[in-house]
C-alpha positions in Angstrom: -19.1 19.3 -6.0 -17.0 17.6 -8.7 -14.6 15.0 -7.8 -11.1 15.1 -7.3 -9.0 13.3 -10.4 -7.0 10.1 -8.7 -5.2 7.7 -10.6 -6.7 4.9 -11.9 -5.6 1.6 -11.7 -3.4 1.2 -14.7 -1.8 4.0 -13.2 -1.0 2.6 -10.4 -0.2 -1.1 -12.0 2.6 0.6 -13.9 3.7 2.5 -11.5 4.2 -0.2 -8.7 5.8 -2.4 -11.5 8.2 0.7 -12.3 9.0 1.2 -8.2 9.5 -2.7 -8.1 11.8 -3.0 -11.2 13.8 0.1 -10.5 14.4 -1.0 -6.5 15.9 -4.2 -8.0 17.7 -2.3 -10.5 19.4 -0.4 -7.4 20.0 -3.4 -5.7 21.5 -4.9 -8.3 24.2 -2.7 -9.5 24.2 -1.8 -5.6 25.5 -5.0 -5.0 27.8 -5.8 -8.0 29.8 -2.1 -8.3 29.9 -0.7 -4.5 29.9 -3.5 -2.1 33.0 -5.0 -1.6 32.0 -6.4 1.8 28.3 -6.9 2.4 27.6 -5.2 6.2 25.7 -3.3 8.1 25.9 -0.3 6.6 25.0 -1.7 3.2 22.2 -3.1 5.0 21.0 -0.2 5.8 21.1 1.8 2.3 19.7 -1.9 0.4 17.2 -1.4 3.0 15.9 2.4 3.8 15.0 2.5 -0.7 12.6 -0.4 -0.2 11.0 1.3 3.1 11.0 4.4 0.6 8.8 1.7 -2.3 6.8 0.2 0.5 5.2 3.4 1.6 4.9 5.4 -1.9 3.1 2.3 -2.5 0.9 1.7 0.5 -0.2 5.0 0.4 -1.1 4.9 -3.3 -3.1 1.2 -2.9 -5.0 2.2 0.3 -6.3 5.9 -1.2 -7.6 4.1 -4.0 -9.2 1.2 -1.2 -10.8 3.7 0.7 -12.3 5.4 -2.0 -13.8 2.2 -3.4 -14.8 1.6 0.9 -16.6 5.2 0.7 -18.3 4.1 -2.8 -19.7 0.9 -1.7 -20.9 2.2 2.3 -25.0 1.6 2.6 -26.2 5.7 3.7 -25.9 3.8 7.7 -21.8 3.4 7.3 -21.5 6.8 5.8 -23.3 8.1 9.0 -21.5 5.5 11.5 -17.8 6.4 10.2 -14.8 4.3 8.7 -14.9 2.4 12.2 -17.3 0.9 12.1 -17.3 0.0 8.5 -13.6 -1.7 9.6 -15.0 -3.7 12.7 -18.1 -4.5 9.4 -15.0 -6.2 7.2 -12.8 -7.5 9.6 -12.8 -11.5 9.5 -12.2 -11.9 13.4 -15.9 -10.1 13.6 -17.1 -12.3 11.2 -16.3 -15.3 13.3 -17.7 -13.7 16.4 -20.9 -12.4 15.0 -21.5 -16.5 13.8 -21.3 -17.7 17.7 -23.8 -15.6 18.6 
């Protein structure tokens, strides 16, 4: 079965830079021209686009991490599933394993 083509690392970096730069540009223009006094409504207008940018970037980079996590997984890890892989990768479980 053919693997679906997804964004590469370079595309993700360029998209990340463009989104952050766009949000900063929006922030500067909004604060410079549209804000007479900085109140809670203006704070919401600034934070809402930031949350959208964080959601887009988080989804984009998490997708890449999960894709590569499955590529590097051993057959045992693939059989046991993603919960097993996350607990194996957790630094807290490493410390608990070292105490045994």
